[in-house]
C-alpha positions in Angstrom: 32.6 28.3 -85.2 30.2 28.5 -82.2 30.0 32.3 -82.5 29.3 32.0 -86.2 26.5 29.5 -85.6 25.0 31.7 -82.9 25.1 34.8 -85.1 23.5 32.8 -88.0 20.7 31.6 -85.7 20.1 35.2 -84.4 19.9 36.5 -88.0 17.6 33.6 -89.0 15.3 34.3 -86.0 15.2 38.1 -86.8 14.3 37.4 -90.5 11.6 35.0 -89.5 10.1 37.5 -87.0 10.2 40.3 -89.6 8.6 38.0 -92.3 5.8 37.1 -89.9 5.2 40.8 -89.1 5.1 41.7 -92.8 2.7 38.9 -93.6 0.5 39.9 -90.7 0.4 43.5 -91.9 -0.5 42.5 -95.4 -3.2 40.3 -94.0 -4.5 42.9 -91.5 -4.6 45.7 -94.0 -7.5 44.4 -96.1 -9.1 42.6 -93.1 -11.4 45.5 -92.2 -13.0 45.4 -95.7 -13.0 41.6 -95.5 -14.9 41.5 -92.2 -17.6 43.7 -93.5 -17.9 41.9 -96.9 -20.4 39.2 -97.7 -17.5 36.9 -98.7 -16.8 36.2 -95.0 -20.3 34.8 -94.6 -20.6 33.0 -97.9 -19.9 29.6 -96.5 -18.3 27.9 -93.5 -14.9 27.7 -95.2 -14.7 31.5 -95.7 -15.9 32.0 -92.1 -13.2 29.8 -90.7 -10.4 31.6 -92.7 -9.5 33.9 -89.8 -9.2 30.9 -87.5 -6.9 29.1 -89.9 -4.7 32.2 -90.4 -4.5 32.7 -86.6 -3.6 29.0 -86.2 -0.7 29.4 -88.7 0.4 32.5 -86.8 0.3 30.6 -83.5 2.4 27.8 -85.0 5.3 30.1 -85.6 5.3 31.6 -82.1 8.0 29.8 -80.2 7.9 32.2 -77.2 4.2 33.0 -76.8 2.9 35.3 -74.1 0.6 33.9 -71.4 -2.7 34.6 -73.2 -1.4 32.8 -76.3 -0.2 29.8 -74.2 -3.7 29.5 -72.6 -5.3 29.6 -76.0 -2.9 26.9 -77.3 -3.7 24.8 -74.3 -7.4 24.6 -75.3 -6.3 23.0 -78.5 -4.1 20.4 -76.7 -7.0 19.7 -74.3 -9.4 19.0 -77.2 -6.8 16.9 -79.0 -6.2 14.7 -76.0 -9.9 14.5 -75.0 -10.8 13.2 -78.5 -8.2 10.5 -78.0 -9.7 9.6 -74.6 -13.3 9.7 -75.7 -12.8 7.7 -78.9 -10.6 5.3 -76.9 -13.5 4.7 -74.5 -16.0 4.1 -77.4 -13.7 1.7 -79.3 -12.7 -0.3 -76.2 -9.1 0.9 -76.4 -9.3 1.3 -72.6 -7.5 4.6 -71.9 -5.5 4.2 -68.7 -3.9 7.6 -68.2 -4.0 11.2 -69.5 -1.5 14.0 -69.1 -1.7 17.7 -70.0 1.6 18.6 -68.5 4.3 19.5 -71.2 7.4 17.4 -71.0 10.4 16.4 -73.1 10.6 12.9 -74.5 13.8 11.9 -76.4 14.5 15.5 -77.2 11.0 16.3 -78.4 8.4 18.5 -76.6 5.2 16.5 -75.8 2.4 18.8 -74.9 0.0 16.1 -73.8 -0.6 12.4 -74.0 -3.1 9.6 -73.4 -2.2 6.0 -72.5 -4.1 2.9 -73.6 -4.0 -0.7 -72.6 -6.5 -2.1 -75.1 -5.2 -1.0 -78.5 -5.5 -3.6 -81.2 -5.6 -3.8 -85.0 -9.3 -2.9 -85.1 -9.4 0.2 -82.9 -5.8 1.6 -83.0 -6.3 3.6 -86.2 -9.5 5.4 -85.3 -8.2 6.1 -81.7 -5.0 7.5 -83.1 -6.7 9.7 -85.7 -9.4 10.9 -83.3 -8.1 14.5 -83.2 -9.2 14.9 -86.8 -12.7 14.8 -85.6 -12.1 18.4 -84.4 -12.4 19.5 -88.1 -16.1 18.4 -88.7 -16.9 19.7 -85.2 -15.5 23.1 -86.0 -17.1 23.1 -89.4 -20.5 22.2 -87.9 -20.3 25.0 -85.4 -19.3 27.5 -88.1 -22.3 26.3 -90.2 -24.6 26.8 -87.1 -23.2 30.3 -86.7 -24.0 31.2 -90.3 -27.4 29.6 -90.1 -28.5 31.1 -86.8 -26.6 34.3 -86.5 -26.7 37.6 -88.4 -24.9 37.6 -91.8 -22.5 40.3 -90.8 -19.5 40.8 -88.6 -20.1 41.0 -84.8 -17.5 41.3 -82.1 -18.5 37.9 -80.8 -17.1 36.5 -84.0 -13.6 37.4 -82.8 -14.1 35.1 -79.8 -15.3 32.3 -82.0 -12.3 32.6 -84.3 -10.0 32.7 -81.2 -11.6 29.5 -79.9 -11.4 27.7 -83.2 -7.8 28.7 -84.1 -6.1 26.3 -81.6 -8.4 23.5 -82.8 -7.2 24.0 -86.4 -3.6 24.1 -85.1 -3.8 20.9 -83.0 -6.2 18.7 -84.9 -3.5 17.0 -86.9 -2.3 13.7 -85.3 1.2 13.7 -83.9 4.1 11.5 -85.0 3.3 9.2 -82.1 -0.3 9.0 -83.3 0.7 8.0 -86.8 2.9 5.2 -85.3 -0.2 3.9 -83.5 -2.0 3.8 -86.8 0.4 1.1 -87.9 -1.0 -1.3 -85.3 -4.0 -1.5 -87.7 -1.8 -2.7 -90.5 -4.2 -5.6 -91.5 -6.9 -3.0 -92.2 -4.4 -0.9 -94.1 -3.5 -3.9 -96.2 -7.1 -4.7 -96.8 -7.9 -1.1 -97.8 -5.0 -0.9 -100.3 -5.9 -4.3 -101.7 -9.6 -3.2 -102.1 -8.5 0.0 -103.9 -6.2 -2.0 -106.2 -9.0 -4.5 -107.1 -11.4 -1.6 -107.7 -8.9 0.2 -110.0 -8.1 -3.1 -111.8 -11.8 -3.8 -112.3 -12.6 -0.3 -113.6 -9.4 0.2 -115.6 
């Protein structure tokens, strides 16, 4: 039984790797034309497409090489820094910050921030702080399109590489969503307000 499970896992891993390679080739084949087209610079969403694709690619890399790990670390750093900064602003009183990966109850934790002042008013915004990376990245992409030339430059590759881990790590973790529940009175108030509005305009 054990050998069968191991063989199945090896086969699954091989299929996944080959699928990623095929998808990457299909994506890379038209990329040269895409980079030189006006579509890439049509708006910030199009400009950020390479970063999103690279972020998806990074998400499937279980055993990344050193350069990829360093790139992923920048996303973890921004994720935790946003928790820390928003926690300071909202009086959640951050008490600790760790960027050392560790295992907690069988799950890999890449980073964490501890708080001693979370309450029903500030827990939700502190927990969802990593989502602020999205408007920040969007704003920087808009600035690039407004200030830079409207065609591909090699510097754009560095920008996409810098943005990719932010797109990958901007989503709140499972622990973050649990902290949101501390703000349950606000959630109840929001749901009630939406229900009243729908009832009034129904």
